[in-house]
C-alpha positions, 0 to 999 in steps of 0.5 A, a space after each residue: 389050300 383054300 385057307 391059304 388062298 383066303 389068307 391073302 384077300 386082295 384090295 381088288 376084292 374087298 375095296 369094293 365092299 362097304 363097312 358093316 352096317 352095324 358099325 358107324 364110322 369112327 369120328 376122327 378129323 377129316 384128313 387133307 384132300 389127296 393129291 389129284 395124281 393119286 386119284 387118277 391111275 390112268 396117268 400112272 403108266 410109266 415103264 419101270 427100269 429093268 432093275 430098280 431099288 426102292 427105299 422105304 422109310 418107316 416108323 421102325 427104320 428103313 428097308 430097301 426093295 430091289 425089283 427086277 422087271 423081268 420077274 413080273 413086268 406088270 407088277 413091277 410097272 405098277 409098283 414103280 408108278 405107285 412109288 413115283 406118285 407118293 402113294 405109300 406115304 402114310 400107309 400103314 402095315 395094317 396086317 402083320 402076322 408074325 413070322 409069316 407075312 406083312 401086308 400093306 398098300 391100303 391108302 389113307 384116303 377112301 377116295 384113293 382106294 376107290 379109284 385104284 380098286 377100279 384099276 387092276 393089272 393083268 397077271 404075271 406068270 410066276 417066275 420066282 418063289 415066295 421065299 423069305 424077303 420076297 415082295 408080292 402083290 396080293 390078289 383075290 383071283 385072276 387079274 385083280 392086283 391093285 395096290 396091296 402087297 405082302 412081304 414074306 417073312 418065311 418061305 411061303 412057296 405054296 403061294 407060287 402055285 396059286 399065281 402069286 408072282 413075286 416082283 422083287 425082294 428085300 435086300 436091306 433091312 429085313 430085320 426092320 420088316 420083321 420088327 414091325 408091330 404084330 401085336 394085333 395079329 391077323 385082320 378081323 375078317 380072318 378071325 384075328 384082332 387086327 383091323 377090318 380090311 373092309 373098314 380100312 377101305 371105307 374109312 381110311 387112316 383115321 380108323 387105323 389111327 384111332 383103333 389100332 394106334 400101335 401099327 407101324 407105317 410108311 413115312 416115305 418110299 423113294 426110288 434110289 436106283 437108278 438115280 433120277 437125273 436132275 434137269 440141270 445135270 442132264 443139260 451139262 451132259 448133253 453133247 455140244 452141237 456140231 459147228 456149222 461148216 463154212 
């Protein structure tokens, strides 16, 4: 049980750490400055729809996640806001344990990682199960969920009793999720040959691109249901004002 809990170390725990002193940051081109909206979690407070779907476009293809707010309100709201502000653009699937789970949500920019590490959300009660295809926030203890999530590639219902509350499920493209590159194995902190989560937090995407070039990543994540109403369309649907009685 202890090994399973450590398997899902969350961003809230590790993003506060610094890279090992013996390792110097890899010399890679400086990425563009992140959008200001990515640096201010306090502004990402919109309430999610009761039911919504998100389409992920990745380097391996597309998949769709359906989220029911009733399953995990705090998690559903956080995920919805992350998608709306473009948080997942260029985010890598940095931890892929073939046939078990994939983990993502570490932002390309260390500054963004630092901002969100200081903005955890409250826990949700576990109302559904960690079965194959379900998507769940990672955590490192009570009330530590931030931006990292995992998708179960098999039934991992043992996580239910540990407080990992699924927010939704993959409804289309689970084959794409299962095809994400898994050759590096688990992350370095867990004895695998994959990235160090500590260095991902401290150095961002340049570290992953340089040392783990085969990792798949997210090109975009978009809410596709309910469809947003464009201002012009909304104006057309607005009821005409009542005529003034004379």
